[in-house]
Residue, then its C-alpha position, 0 to 999 in steps of 0.5 A: m114069921s110071915a113070908l114078907s117079914a123075912l124079905p128085906f127087899l119086899k117089905p113095904v117100900h116107902l119113898r117119901s118126899p118131905r112136904s112143908s105146910p105154909g107155916g114151915q112145918r112138915r105134914h104127913t104124906l102118903p108114900a110115893s111108892e110102896f110094894r106090899c101083899l094085897s088083902p081082901e080089902d084091895a079086891v075092888s081096886v084090883f078088879e077095876i084095874e083088871r076089868e079095864a085091862f082085859i075086857s077091852v082086849s079079850g072080853d073077859c077077866p082072868l079072875h072075877l071079883d069073887e075069885i079075887r077075894h077067894f085068893l086074897n083070903l086063901c093066899p094073900e102072901l102070893s100077891l103083890g101090889w104096887f101103890e103110888e100115893g096110896r093108890l093101887v097101880a099094878f098088881i100080881i095075884g098067884s096061888r100054889w099048884d101041885q102038878e107039872r102043867l096047869s089044868q082047868a082046875a088051876l083057874t079056881l084052886h089053891k093047892p097048899q102043898g104045891s111047889a109051883v106058883h100059878i100066876h093068875v094075873l098081872a095088870v097095870h092101871r091104864t094111866v101108867r102103862q108103857q112105863g115098864k111097871g109090869s116088868i118091874l113088878m114081875w121082877r120083884y115078884l120073882q125075887y120074892l118067890r126065890c125066898l119062899p122055901f116051897a117054891r120051885r117054879a112059877l107058871l102062867m098061861c097067856e095069849g100068844f101076843l103076850v109071849p114075848f113080854y114074858q120071855k123078856c121077864g125070863f119065862e120059857a114057853l112050854g107049849p099050848c096050855e090045856v086050859t081054855v076059856g070059851d074059844m080062847a087058847f093059851v100058851e103055858m109058860q114057866h120060870p124056874v126058881r133056882g138056888h134057894a139055899f144060896m139065895r137065902r144065905n145071900s139076900g137076907c131071906 
């Protein structure tokens, strides 16, 4: 059984508004809103959103196109995309990590035996920013992680100006991150994933 098939609240959510053709017959429409894991076929759409979101701010992307494909091939179950009318509007990509803190190797490696989930990137399309979609998507992602038996913590690294956003999402700052990219420094943040047995019994996991 796939991870998503065990989670009622993270199965693809389809919200449709019935539409009628001029003759009065209903016609098929794309879901108004859908959450699902990403696939390698989504990589280009992911990269286009990420490139626009990050290059204008920091001059670089957390993941380049080949790295996006790499993680979506290795661990697609640790990604989550938000689609509206079939178009990707926000996404998260993660991988497993097996050490207490992130290191430079965490940028490119997926550790299948790890009990931590390293969130590489969260990005929202520019046309739907300032609508709370990043917070909503992160909330759904963390709920998903609580139903994965191996998951104990979520880890991420971010620039200082993003710390308040992630604190509002429930993350705590662990201090400066060992990882650097060029002359950029980061804060490492953690979100404990608690109550696995309780959550599984009470959420249909």
